[in-house]
C-alpha positions as CSV (number, residue, x, y, z in Angstrom):
1,M,-34.9,-6.0,-12.3
2,E,-31.1,-5.7,-12.5
3,K,-29.6,-5.7,-16.0
4,I,-27.3,-8.6,-16.6
5,Y,-24.1,-7.8,-18.5
6,R,-21.9,-10.5,-19.9
7,I,-18.2,-9.7,-19.8
8,L,-15.2,-11.7,-21.2
9,T,-11.9,-11.1,-19.4
10,I,-8.4,-12.0,-20.8
11,N,-5.3,-12.4,-18.7
12,P,-2.3,-13.6,-20.7
13,G,0.8,-14.8,-18.8
14,S,4.2,-16.0,-19.8
15,T,3.1,-19.6,-20.1
16,S,-0.7,-19.5,-20.0
17,T,-3.8,-17.6,-21.1
18,K,-6.6,-17.3,-18.6
19,V,-10.1,-16.3,-19.7
20,G,-13.2,-15.7,-17.6
21,V,-16.8,-15.1,-18.5
22,F,-18.9,-13.1,-16.0
23,E,-22.5,-12.2,-15.7
24,N,-22.2,-9.0,-13.7
25,D,-20.1,-10.2,-10.6
26,T,-20.8,-13.9,-11.1
27,Q,-18.2,-15.9,-12.9
28,I,-19.9,-18.5,-15.1
29,C,-16.9,-19.9,-16.9
30,E,-13.1,-20.0,-16.7
31,V,-10.7,-21.4,-19.3
32,V,-7.0,-21.7,-18.6
33,T,-4.9,-22.6,-21.7
34,R,-1.3,-23.7,-20.9
35,H,1.4,-23.1,-23.5
36,S,4.5,-25.3,-23.6
37,K,7.9,-23.9,-24.1
38,E,8.1,-25.8,-27.5
39,E,4.9,-24.1,-28.6
40,L,6.0,-20.6,-27.6
41,D,9.6,-21.1,-29.0
42,K,8.0,-21.1,-32.5
43,F,7.4,-17.4,-32.2
44,D,10.0,-14.6,-32.2
45,S,8.0,-12.3,-30.0
46,N,5.0,-12.0,-27.7
47,I,3.1,-10.0,-30.3
48,A,3.5,-12.9,-32.8
49,Q,1.7,-15.2,-30.4
50,K,-1.5,-13.3,-30.5
51,G,-3.2,-15.3,-33.3
52,M,-2.3,-18.6,-31.8
53,R,-3.5,-17.6,-28.3
54,L,-6.7,-16.1,-29.6
55,E,-7.5,-19.2,-31.7
56,L,-7.0,-21.5,-28.7
57,V,-9.2,-19.3,-26.5
58,V,-12.0,-19.1,-29.0
59,K,-12.0,-22.8,-29.5
60,A,-12.1,-23.5,-25.7
61,L,-15.0,-21.1,-25.3
62,E,-16.9,-22.8,-28.2
63,E,-16.5,-26.1,-26.4
64,K,-18.1,-24.6,-23.4
65,N,-21.0,-23.2,-25.5
66,I,-20.0,-19.6,-24.8
67,K,-21.3,-17.4,-27.7
68,L,-19.0,-14.5,-28.3
69,D,-21.7,-12.4,-30.0
70,E,-23.5,-12.3,-26.7
71,I,-20.6,-10.7,-24.8
72,D,-21.2,-7.0,-23.8
73,A,-17.6,-6.0,-23.3
74,F,-14.1,-7.5,-23.7
75,V,-11.6,-6.6,-21.0
76,G,-7.9,-7.4,-21.2
77,R,-5.0,-7.2,-18.8
78,G,-2.9,-4.1,-19.5
79,G,0.7,-4.2,-20.3
80,I,3.8,-2.1,-19.5
81,V,2.7,1.1,-21.4
82,A,3.2,4.7,-20.4
83,P,2.5,5.6,-16.7
84,L,-1.1,6.4,-16.1
85,E,-3.8,7.0,-13.4
86,S,-5.8,4.1,-12.0
87,G,-9.0,3.3,-13.9
88,V,-10.6,1.6,-16.9
89,Y,-9.2,2.6,-20.3
90,A,-10.8,2.1,-23.7
91,V,-8.6,0.3,-26.1
92,G,-8.0,2.9,-28.9
93,E,-5.4,3.6,-31.5
94,K,-2.8,5.1,-29.3
95,L,-3.0,2.3,-26.7
96,L,-2.9,-0.3,-29.4
97,Y,0.2,1.2,-30.9
98,D,2.0,1.3,-27.5
99,L,1.0,-2.3,-26.7
100,E,2.6,-3.4,-29.9
101,H,5.6,-1.1,-30.2
102,S,6.8,0.1,-26.8
103,Q,8.4,-2.0,-24.0
104,A,4.9,-3.4,-23.4
105,Q,5.6,-6.0,-26.1
106,Y,8.3,-7.6,-23.9
107,H,5.7,-9.0,-21.5
108,A,2.8,-11.3,-22.5
109,S,0.3,-9.1,-20.6
110,C,0.3,-6.8,-23.7
111,L,-1.7,-9.4,-25.5
112,G,-4.7,-8.8,-23.2
113,G,-5.6,-5.5,-24.6
114,L,-4.8,-6.6,-28.2
115,I,-7.0,-9.7,-28.0
116,A,-9.8,-7.8,-26.3
117,H,-9.7,-5.1,-29.0
118,E,-9.7,-7.7,-31.9
119,L,-12.8,-9.5,-30.4
120,G,-14.5,-6.1,-29.7
121,E,-14.0,-5.0,-33.3
122,K,-15.3,-8.3,-34.6
123,Y,-18.5,-8.3,-32.5
124,G,-19.1,-4.6,-32.3
125,K,-18.6,-4.3,-28.6
126,P,-16.3,-2.1,-26.4
127,S,-12.9,-3.3,-25.3
128,F,-11.0,-2.1,-22.2
129,I,-8.0,-2.6,-20.0
130,V,-8.1,-2.1,-16.3
131,D,-5.4,-0.9,-13.8
132,P,-2.3,-2.0,-15.7
133,V,1.0,-2.5,-13.9
134,V,2.2,1.0,-14.7
135,V,-0.5,2.9,-12.7
136,N,1.4,5.8,-11.1
137,E,-0.5,7.9,-8.5
138,R,2.5,8.7,-6.3
139,I,2.9,12.1,-4.8
140,P,5.1,13.6,-7.5
141,Y,8.1,14.1,-5.3
142,M,8.0,10.4,-4.4
143,N,9.1,9.6,-8.0
144,L,12.6,11.1,-7.2
145,S,15.6,8.9,-6.2
146,G,19.0,10.0,-5.0
147,L,20.1,10.4,-8.6
148,P,18.3,12.6,-11.1
149,Q,19.3,10.1,-13.9
150,C,17.4,7.4,-12.1
151,E,13.8,8.4,-11.5
152,R,11.9,5.7,-9.5
153,A,9.9,3.4,-11.8
154,C,6.5,2.3,-10.8
155,V,5.6,-1.2,-11.9
156,W,3.5,-3.1,-9.5
157,H,0.4,-5.3,-8.9
158,A,-2.0,-2.4,-9.4
159,L,-5.0,-4.5,-10.6
160,N,-5.0,-6.8,-7.5
161,H,-4.1,-3.9,-5.1
162,K,-7.1,-1.9,-6.3
163,A,-9.5,-4.8,-6.3
164,I,-8.5,-5.9,-2.8
165,A,-8.7,-2.3,-1.5
166,R,-12.3,-2.0,-2.7
167,K,-13.1,-5.5,-1.3
168,C,-11.5,-4.6,2.1
169,A,-13.3,-1.3,2.3
170,Q,-16.6,-2.9,1.4
171,D,-16.1,-5.5,4.2
172,M,-15.5,-2.6,6.6
173,G,-18.7,-0.9,5.5
174,K,-16.8,1.9,3.8
175,K,-15.8,3.1,0.3
176,Y,-12.2,2.7,-0.9
177,E,-12.2,6.5,-1.4
178,D,-12.7,7.0,2.4
179,C,-10.0,4.6,3.5
180,R,-6.3,4.6,4.3
181,F,-4.6,1.2,3.7
182,V,-1.1,-0.3,3.6
183,I,-1.4,-3.2,1.1
184,A,1.3,-5.8,0.5
185,H,0.8,-8.0,-2.6
186,M,3.0,-11.1,-2.0
187,G,3.5,-13.4,-4.9
188,G,6.4,-14.3,-7.2
189,G,7.2,-10.6,-6.9
190,V,6.1,-8.3,-4.1
191,S,4.8,-4.7,-4.0
192,V,3.8,-2.6,-1.0
193,A,1.7,0.6,-1.4
194,A,0.2,3.3,0.8
195,H,-3.4,3.9,-0.3
196,A,-5.0,7.1,0.8
197,N,-8.6,8.0,-0.2
198,G,-8.6,6.1,-3.4
199,R,-5.1,6.7,-4.6
200,A,-1.8,4.8,-4.1
201,I,0.3,7.8,-2.9
202,D,3.5,5.8,-2.8
203,V,4.5,2.3,-4.1
204,Q,7.5,0.2,-3.7
205,D,8.2,-1.0,-7.3
206,G,7.6,-4.7,-7.5
207,F,9.6,-5.3,-10.6
208,N,12.7,-3.0,-10.8
209,G,14.4,-3.7,-7.5
210,E,12.8,-1.9,-4.5
211,G,11.8,-3.3,-1.2
212,S,11.9,-6.8,0.1
213,F,13.3,-9.7,-2.0
214,S,10.6,-12.2,-3.1
215,P,10.6,-15.8,-4.5
216,E,11.9,-14.5,-7.9
217,R,13.2,-11.0,-7.4
218,C,16.2,-9.7,-5.5
219,G,14.6,-6.5,-4.2
220,A,16.8,-3.7,-2.9
221,I,20.5,-4.4,-3.1
222,Q,23.3,-2.2,-1.6
223,V,24.6,-0.1,-4.5
224,H,28.3,-0.7,-4.1
225,S,27.8,-4.5,-4.0
226,L,25.7,-4.3,-7.1
227,V,28.2,-2.1,-9.0
228,T,31.0,-4.6,-8.1
229,M,29.0,-7.5,-9.5
230,C,28.2,-5.6,-12.7
231,F,31.9,-4.8,-13.4
232,S,33.4,-8.1,-12.1
233,G,33.3,-9.6,-15.6
234,K,31.5,-12.7,-14.1
235,Y,28.0,-11.8,-15.3
236,T,26.4,-10.6,-18.5
237,E,23.8,-7.8,-18.5
238,A,21.1,-10.4,-19.2
239,E,22.2,-12.4,-16.1
240,M,22.2,-9.3,-13.9
241,N,18.7,-8.4,-15.1
242,A,17.6,-12.0,-14.4
243,F,18.7,-11.6,-10.8
244,A,16.5,-8.5,-10.6
245,N,13.2,-10.1,-11.6
246,K,13.5,-13.8,-12.4
247,N,16.4,-15.6,-10.7
248,G,16.9,-13.5,-7.5
249,G,15.5,-13.7,-4.0
250,I,14.5,-17.0,-2.7
251,A,15.4,-18.7,-6.0
252,A,19.0,-17.5,-5.7
253,H,19.2,-18.5,-2.0
254,L,17.4,-21.8,-2.0
255,G,17.2,-23.0,-5.6
256,T,13.4,-22.9,-5.8
257,K,10.6,-20.4,-6.5
258,D,8.0,-22.7,-4.9
259,F,7.2,-20.9,-1.6
260,M,5.2,-23.8,-0.3
261,E,8.3,-26.0,-0.7
262,V,10.2,-23.4,1.3
263,E,7.5,-23.5,4.0
264,R,7.8,-27.3,4.2
265,R,11.6,-27.0,4.5
266,V,11.1,-24.5,7.3
267,L,8.7,-26.7,9.2
268,A,11.1,-29.6,8.8
269,G,13.7,-27.5,10.6
270,E,16.1,-26.7,7.8
271,E,18.3,-23.9,9.0
272,K,19.1,-22.1,5.8
273,A,15.4,-22.1,4.6
274,T,14.4,-20.7,8.0
275,M,16.9,-18.0,7.7
276,V,15.7,-16.9,4.3
277,F,12.0,-17.3,5.3
278,N,12.5,-15.0,8.3
279,A,14.6,-12.5,6.4
280,M,11.9,-12.0,3.8
281,A,9.1,-11.7,6.4
282,A,11.2,-9.1,8.3
283,Q,12.0,-7.1,5.2
284,L,8.3,-7.0,4.1
285,S,7.4,-5.9,7.6
286,K,9.8,-3.0,7.3
287,D,8.3,-2.1,4.0
288,I,4.8,-2.0,5.5
289,G,6.1,0.2,8.3
290,A,7.6,2.6,5.7
291,M,4.3,2.9,3.9
292,A,2.5,3.5,7.3
293,A,4.8,6.5,7.7
294,M,3.7,7.8,4.3
295,L,0.1,7.7,5.8
296,E,1.4,9.5,8.9
297,G,0.3,6.6,11.0
298,D,-3.3,7.1,10.1
299,V,-4.1,3.6,8.8
300,D,-7.4,1.8,8.7
301,A,-5.9,-1.6,8.0
302,V,-2.8,-3.4,6.9
303,V,-3.8,-5.8,4.1
304,L,-1.9,-8.9,3.0
305,T,-2.8,-10.4,-0.3
306,G,-1.3,-12.6,-3.1
307,G,-0.4,-16.3,-3.2
308,L,2.1,-16.1,-0.3
309,A,-0.7,-15.0,2.0
310,Y,-1.8,-18.7,2.0
311,S,1.2,-19.4,4.2
312,K,0.0,-19.1,7.8
313,P,3.5,-19.1,9.3
314,F,4.7,-16.3,7.0
315,V,1.6,-14.2,7.6
316,E,2.0,-14.7,11.4
317,L,5.6,-13.5,11.2
318,I,4.5,-10.3,9.5
319,T,1.4,-9.8,11.6
320,K,3.5,-10.0,14.8
321,R,5.6,-7.0,13.6
322,V,2.9,-4.8,12.0
323,K,-0.2,-5.3,14.1
324,F,0.6,-2.2,16.2
325,I,0.0,-0.1,13.1
326,A,-3.6,-1.2,12.4
327,P,-5.7,-4.3,12.2
328,V,-4.2,-6.9,9.8
329,K,-6.6,-8.2,7.1
330,V,-5.7,-11.2,5.0
331,Y,-7.0,-11.8,1.5
332,A,-5.0,-14.7,0.2
333,G,-4.5,-15.3,-3.5
334,E,-5.7,-13.0,-6.3
335,D,-8.7,-12.9,-8.6
336,E,-7.5,-10.8,-11.5
337,L,-10.1,-12.1,-13.9
338,R,-12.8,-10.9,-11.5
339,A,-11.0,-7.6,-11.0
340,L,-11.0,-7.0,-14.8
341,A,-14.7,-7.9,-15.0
342,Q,-15.5,-5.5,-12.2
343,G,-13.8,-2.7,-14.0
344,G,-15.7,-3.3,-17.2
345,L,-18.9,-3.7,-15.2
346,R,-18.5,-0.3,-13.6
347,V,-18.2,1.3,-17.0
348,L,-21.2,-0.6,-18.5
349,R,-23.3,0.4,-15.5
350,G,-22.3,4.1,-15.8
351,E,-20.6,4.1,-12.4
352,E,-17.3,5.0,-14.0
353,Q,-16.3,6.6,-17.3
354,A,-13.7,4.8,-19.5
355,K,-10.6,6.9,-19.8
356,E,-8.6,7.8,-22.9
357,Y,-5.1,6.6,-23.0
358,K,-2.8,9.4,-24.1
359,G,0.6,7.8,-23.7
């Protein structure tokens, strides 16, 4: 009889904390706790929110009769720590330090590993993070840019990429390690990667200004135009950074980050919305073509995932341009809680060994 492992997953976001309880691959409970701006403004950092978020999560789980002493492993979302290989990492002292003291602290995802560790310590169970956003498996020379002072960063939707890659491979009757995919995660930010035999050999950074623009991010900008803006005296450094990853892209063009609203405006015949909609689809298609080149044209599938994949008109625009590369597979949305649970489950079953984070 198959052994049943109970796993708690924690995915903190900027305004919410999502928690899932799984028995092997089956989700038995999900709790989403929303945090108001007023509530979060009481704290001077993300780290300072840990106690508040943990208390709310524990209370919500108690209300659903989830007994934390029956959990076999606690798995948290990883933060922006040092670049590392894909995999499951045990939360140890070095990882804890970097989650609290490096640039990881500037994004709420750092709290996933911290909360998982605190619960693991309390109940005597292991704690892990899985495929944090800084996974870097690029061919080493692909980390170079045109300036030695500006090595390409690698911050992307690694967790969902890897989970969807495994899912697509399984649906094709294969193992991820035997497949070659171009995967585009399309959400508030976008990231496109070339996956070859279990590794993402090149990635367009979804956070620091590469590739297509997205609902929130500006994507690649011509250097001279950007330099002119920076030294125009019209914008502060904070405002320029916000264009890069919060207020750029569709938000800058159309005044909204709601992609479904944009789709409605397109279907209603609004010219400007249609122009922006088409531009983003075309740019993403070019990004996919670039990653197909990284795979030398040997591609098993082009995979579209993330929230924007729910938009049929958007998917159709991209599919029309890239279907010559390989069959296009669509996995709309994301299931990061399940992806975290699956990572923990692989370790508990002995299918994968938890790695040590070395920073």
